[in-house]
N, C-alpha and C positions, 0 to 999 in steps of 0.2 A: 749369469748370462743375460744381457739386456734383450729388449724386444727385437731390435734389428739383427742381432747375432742369431736369434732363434729363427727369424724369417729366412736368413741367408744360410742356414745350416746345410741344406743340400749342396748349394754352390760352394761353400767352404770345403766340404768333403771332396768335391770334384777338383777344386783348386789344389788341395793338398795332394790328391792322387797324381795330377799332372806334374806338379813340382817334384814329387818323390820319384816318379818314373824318369823324368829328365835328369835329375840329380844322380840317380842310380846309374843311368846309361852313361853319363859323363865320367862317373867314378870308375865304371868298368873299362872305359877308354884310357884310364891311367891318370886322370886329374885328381887333385887333392880334394877330399870331401869338404874341408873347411875353407877352401880357397874362395876368395871373393869372385874370381873369374868363373868358377864352377857355378856359383849361385846366380851370377849375372846371366850366364848362358841358360841356366834353368828357367829364369824369369823370361828371357827372350823366347825360349821354347814354349812357355805358357802363352805368350802373345801369338806365336805361330798357330797354336792349336785353337785359341779363341777366335782369332781373326779369320782363319780358314773356315771355321764353322759358320762365321757370319757373312761369308762372301755372297750367298744368295740374297740376304737381307740388305747388304750394302749396295748391291747392284740395283735393287728396287729403290733404295733411298736416292741413289744418283739419278735414276730415271725420274723419280718423283720431284727432285729438285729442278730438273730440266723442264718438267711439265709445269711446275709452279712459275718458272720464269717465262715460259711460253704463253701462259694464260694472263700474264700481267697486263698486256694491252686491253684484253677483254674485260678484265677486272676494273681497269681504269674507266671504261665506258659505263659500267654499272655504277661505280662510285660517282661519276659525273652526273648520271641520270637522277640520282637521289641526293645530290649535293644540296644542303640547306634545308632538306625535308626531315623534320624531327618527329613527325607524328607516328603513332604506333603502326598504322597501316603501311606507311612507307618503309619503316624499319623492317617489318616482317617481309615485305615484298623484296627488299634489297637482300635480306638474309636468304630467301628462297632462291633468288637468281644467283647469288654467290654459291650456294650449295649445288645448284644445277651446273654451274661452271666446273666445280670440283669433280662432280660426277662425270661430266662430259669428257674431261681430260684425264680421268682416272687417278686423281691425286687428292691430297688434303694437306693443310699446313703442318700436321703432326707426323705424317709419314716420313718426312725428311729427317726427323729426329730419332727414328726408330733404332738405328744401330747404336747411337750413343746412349739411348735409354736402356738398351740390352747390356751394353758394356759396363755401365755404372754399377750394377749389382756384382759383376765379376771383380771390378776394381775394389769395391768395398769389402768383398769377401777376401781378397788378397790382403787388404789392409788389416783385417781382423786376424788372419793367419799369421802375418808377420808381427803384428803387435803382441800376440800371445807368445810367439817364439822369442821376441826380445825381452819378455817378462819371465822367461824360463818356464813357460807353461806349455805342456804338450798339446798337440792339436786334437781334433775330434776324430781323426781317421789315421792318415798316413804320416802325419808330422809327429813322429815319436821323439823320445828323449834324445836319441842320437842325432837326428836331423835338427832338432831344436838347438842343441849345443853347437852343432856344426854351423848353423846360420849365425848364432851369436858371436862366433869367432871370425866370421867372414869379413874381410875388408878388401878394398881395392885402392891401390896407391896410398895405403895407410888410412883410408876413410871407411869406417865401419858401415856396412850396408843398413844396419838397423837405426842409424842416427839421422835425425832431421836437421834442418838449417839452424833452428833455435838451439838445439842441443850442441851442435858443432860450434856455434858462436859462443855459447856460455862456457863450454869446456876448452875453448881455444884451439879446437881442431880445425885449422884453416883449410885443410885439404877437403873436408866435408863441405865447408862454406863455398870454396871455389868450384868444386865439382857440381854442387847443386846450382850454383849461379850459372855455370856454363850450360847445364842441362836445361834450366828454365829458359835461357836465351835461345837455345836451339829449339825448344818446344814452341816458343812464341814464333820463331822464324818459320818453322815447318808448318805450323797451323796457318800462318799468314800466306805462305806460298801455296798451300793446298787450296785455300779459298780463292786466291788470286788466279790460279789456273782456271777455276770455274768461271769467275766473274769476267776475266779478260778474254779467254779463248773459247769458252763453251757456251756462250750466250748469243742468241741471234741479234742481228742489228736492230730489229724492231723492238725487242725487249730492252735493249740498252737505252732506248729513249723514254722508257716508262719511269714513273715516280718510284715504283717498287724496287727497280734496279738501283736507283740512286740511294734509297734507304739501305739496301743491302750493302752497297759500297761503303756506307758509313760504318755499318756493323763489322765490316772487314777489318777495320782498324781498332775495334774495341774488343771483340770476342777473344782474340789470342792472349790478351793480358790477364785473362782468368787464370792462366797457368802460374801467375805469381803466387796465388794462394796455395796451389799444389806444392810449389817449390819450398815454401816456408813451413807448411803444416805437415806434409807427409815425409816419411823416411826416404833415404837415398834409393833403396831397393824398389819402392813403389814408383818413384819418379823414373827409374830405369824402365819399368813396365810401360808407363804412360808415354814416355818419349819414343820407345820402340814401336808402340801402337801408332803414334803420330807419323813416324817414318813409313810404316806400312800403308797408312791412309794416303800419304803423299804419293807413294809409288803406284798405288792402286788407282788413284785419280788420274795420274798421268797415262796409265795404260788404257783406262776407260775412255778418257777424252780423246786419245789418239785413235782408238778403234771404234768407238760408238759416240761420235760427237753430235751435238745438237744441230739439226739442219739449219743452214743459214748463218752459222757462226764461223768465226775465224778458223777454228779447229776443223770444222766440216769442209771448208774450202781447201784447207791444206791436205786433208785426207783425200778429197776428190781429185786434187791435182796429182797426188801420188798415184792414185788408181788410173788417172788419165794417162800419165807417163808410161804406165805398164800396159795400157790398152785394155783395161778391164771395165771401162764405162760404156754404157749404151749411148747411141746418138742423142737420145733425149736428155740423158744425164750430162753429156758434154755441153749441150746447148744451155741447160740450166746453170751449169758451172760458169760458162762464158758470160751469161747474162749478169752474174753477180761479181765477176772478176773485173778489176780495173784494167784498162789497156794503156799502153805507152804511146805517146805521140811526141816526137822531137825531145825525147828525154824526160818528158813530164808525164805524170800519171793522170789520166782523165777517166771519169766515170762513164759507163755506157749510156747512150741516149735512146730515148724512145723513137719510133719511126716518125712520129709527128715532128718532134724537135729536129730530127735528122733532115727532114725535107726542108724545114725552115732554114736550117743552116746552109743547105745546098743552094737555096735561092739567093 
């Protein structure tokens, strides 16, 4: 047992427990123990348990991401203030002002990564559980000989769940190659769409004009392709877990953005418009919405004008 396996021992035990419970429950419902579908549903059940437990952390992460985007204009002012100043005093002052901003907004650059950091140990715990099973080794808890044999026999559409892309290619099992290729494409697409939801709909207009926003737009097109490594390296069963988790994230983001949007963003205006139509906004909220909403004149959309500009136009 290597160092990481030892560190992950408690999580591996829990992963085996959840998989065994879901597998047993599906078997009781009449599904074949060695069926690939039974194991896929058991893995999806593991995703449901893990992601449900992480909902409070994920909500904090989403709010943290929103705060990070909101403080971008203020961060730009601090950076401009010390631009070109490389002395130690200036660097320390810039660092203090930056930390003060994080404290003021109740966020930091690492808090937005918390859910993924928590999920990675679970992901690698599942990797070790499935790797030992594929080597005909029993687990450390509930992955007994019967479940191990069952997993090794499991396949879906003729693709063994224990096989990865390289193994499928070398053995000529093109079903594995095609399935993993499709899953990787879907993972990249779902990750891209999830980030696009945030960047395009849940960011205030002021933040969209900041350099930080433009940098994050670039990352939007780079980060999803990290799943290429997952598709080639990890077995089909593990990619099923990761893809299902991505779909969960995408749906969760949609719900959060729809119901808890960033003030001043496109999603916020859409939500306020829905509430206005239902008569659930106060007069002050209606005025705030109207001030940000474009109006139509002769079939064209025009932005609202200040009182001063309005008077000039009237003259």
